[in-house]
SEDOGU-924147 format. One record per atom (N, C-alpha, C, CB): y, x, z. Coordinates in steps of 0.02 Angstrom, whole numbers, plus 50000, padded with zeros to 5 digits. Glycine has a CB too. Example, Ala and Ser with C-alpha at 12.3 -4.5 7.8 and 13.67 -1.06 7.14 Angstrom:
497165066050390;497755061550390;498355066050390;497765056550452;498885064250354;499475068450357;500025064550394;499705070450286;
END
This chain:
568566530752534;568116527152543;567626523452458;568526522252592;567156521052456;566876518152405;566596511152401;566466521952392;566796507052363;566736499152329;566186499352292;567336496352278;565586495952329;564946495552259;565106487352257;563826498352283;565276486352195;565186479552172;564306477152112;566016478752123;564206472052132;563606467852126;563766461252125;563136468752177;563156458052060;563166448452073;562366450252084;563436440751985;562236440952128;561636439852142;561356433352099;561616439252214;561006431852111;560676423152060;560696419252125;559576422752014;560736420452167;561016417052242;561376419552324;560456414352262;561346417352343;561806417552398;561246424952455;561926407052440;560686419552449;560036421052500;559876428852466;559246414052491;559736428852396;559816437252391;559966441452392;559826439652377;560986437852376;561186442252396;561286446852476;561556440752370;561436442852533;561246441452585;560606446152631;561116435152569;560166445352587;559716448752582;559666457352608;559646447452524;559966457352519;560126465952527;560646466252552;560176470752465;561006466152568;561616467452607;561446469452686;562076460752603;560946464752715;560566464252764;560406471252758;560036458852762;559996471652723;559416479152724;559846486952717;558786478752637;560326485052663;560826491552652;561116492952730;561556489552589;561296486252784;561836489452831;561116492152911;562676480752859;560426490452873;559986491352929;559666501352919;559246483852917;559906501152845;559796506352812;560556513252847;559796503252721;561076509752876;561506512552869;561916517452818;561396513752904;561576514252754;561916515652689;562686509052651;561116515452635;562856508852700;563376500852713;563666503952767;562966491652737;564356502052775;564766498052828;564886493752858;565056497652828;564916489452791;564866481452800;564876478952730;565496477752845;564716471152699;564416467952639;564986462352651;563506465552640;565366461052604;565416454252578;565316449552530;565736453652576;565126444352518;564736439352489;565136432552454;564276437152545;565166431252393;565786425952401;565576424052330;566706428852417;565496417252309;565166413852249;565626414552186;565036405752264;565516414152131;565966416052065;565506409252019;565856426652027;565836410651963;565726406051889;565806413551852;566456398251861;565156414751828;564996419851764;564856418051697;564456423451776;565056423351643;565076418751601;564906426751534;565936412951606;564346426351503;564026431551465;563726430451411;563636434351495;563416436051399;563146435051341;562506438751327;563606436451296;562006436051331;561026438251376;560626433651317;560786432951496;560476440351289;559876441451222;559876433751157;558846441751274;560646437051166;561096430451093;561426427551099;560876425151058;561226422751182;561566416851170;561826419251233;561226409351156;562466414451216;563206413051313;562806410551330;564106407651332;563076414351390;562646409751470;563626409151517;561676419051546;563576403951523;563756400751582;563516401651654;563666395251570;563666401651698;563146403251762;563426403251837;562836410751753;563046399151886;563616401751943;562926408951964;563896393252032;563546410651993;563026419952034;563456420352116;563356431851964;563356425552142;563506426352192;563736435052212;562986423152223;564346434952200;564496444452210;564406445052292;565536448052182;564386452852286;564406455852330;564656464452341;563896454052341;565036463852391;565376470952371;565516475252448;566226469252322;565196478352428;564846485952488;565216490052491;564176490752472;565276490452551;565886498552588;565396503352615;566566496552675;565796509752571;565366515552578;565716521452595;564996516752517;565356525452609;565886534452570;565356534752522;565986544852630;565836541652492;565586543852434;564896547152443;566056548252405;564766550752483;564196552652530;563596549452523;564346551752595;563576542952536;563036537652528;563106533052463;563056533152592;563566536252396;563616529852320;562816532652307;564426531952226;562586540152291;562096539152249;561416534052303;561876547752217;561276537052325;560756532752371;560816526452352;560866532952447;561366523152411;561666516152395;561136511952328;562596517752363;561506516452273;561306514752206;560596514352169;561626518752173;560446517052206;559596518152210;559266513352251;559356525252240;559546510752282;559246506052339;559506501552318;559356506752412;560046495952269;560256494252263;559496492952217;560876495652265;559796496052153;559346492952086;558526494052122;559496498951994;558426496052184;557496494452202;557446487952210;557106497652276;558306486552269;557876478352293;558236473452229;558196474052401;558576473552187;559026471652142;558506463752120;559206478652075;558646457552096;557966453252063;558196455751992;557906443052075;558666454751977;558946456151924;558596460451857;559446458751950;558346458951812;558286464051731;558696469451743;558606460251651;559276469851723;559906469851738;560356470151760;560016468851738;560386473551818;560866471451855;561776475251861;560476471651916;562206470751851;562546473451852;562926477151923;562756470151817;563066486051916;563426488751973;563736493551967;563126490052018;564576494151972;564926498651988;565016499452045;565366498551964;565486504452044;565776509052100;566676507552075;565416519152093;567096504652130;567746506752141;567696512052172;568156502852173;568546517252167;568616522252211;569036519452251;568806528452189;569386519252323;569906515252337;569996522452388;569806506052365;570706524352362;571006528852371;571546528652449;571286529252305;571836525452423;572096521952514;572016517052549;572676520552529;571546519552617;571186516252646;571486515552738;570486519852627;571686511252776;572066511052818;571526517552875;572256502252839;571776524152906;571466525852927;570896525652979;571706527552923;571046519853015;570896518353084;570116513753034;571686512753144;570046510052984;569536506852966;569146513952948;569676501052909;569436516852917;568996523252871;568676528552927;569626528552812;569026528852976;568366531953025;568016523453050;568766538353118;568076520153071;567576516453082;566926515553022;567916510553098;567356515952956;566686514352904;566326520952903;566896511852817;566546527452891;566116534052926;565746531853000;566736541152944;565916532053048;565686532153113;564996525853071;566406529253189;565046520053038;564396517053050;563646516952984;564666509353067;564156522052947;563496523752883;563276529652923;563756526152785;563716532652960;563206540053014;562506538153038;563636542453103;561866544053014;561326542853039;561576542253110;560796547553023;561096538753150;561366537753233;560876546553262;560886526753287;560956549953314;560876558053337;560396553553383;561656564253376;
END
């Protein structure tokens, strides 16, 4: 199982991207939550509120998912990274794989 993490400037844009990726069957589900971020941007230290999103998918969908997130993302340089999850409840993994399959 693959988890792809990213941050968005607001809840609406995060959910909008999540729904589009669900419709395209690139992810089985997503989770969105608010957080406070600190980072350096254009030489200044910035503190900001952002919305994090976790996309759950398979290794087979990973590269296509990355490309779609980049296309849909509102940030100039979005944080997008993958976590590979090895220990997954087998029943959950079966469900996840079924959800990202292309319908016959």
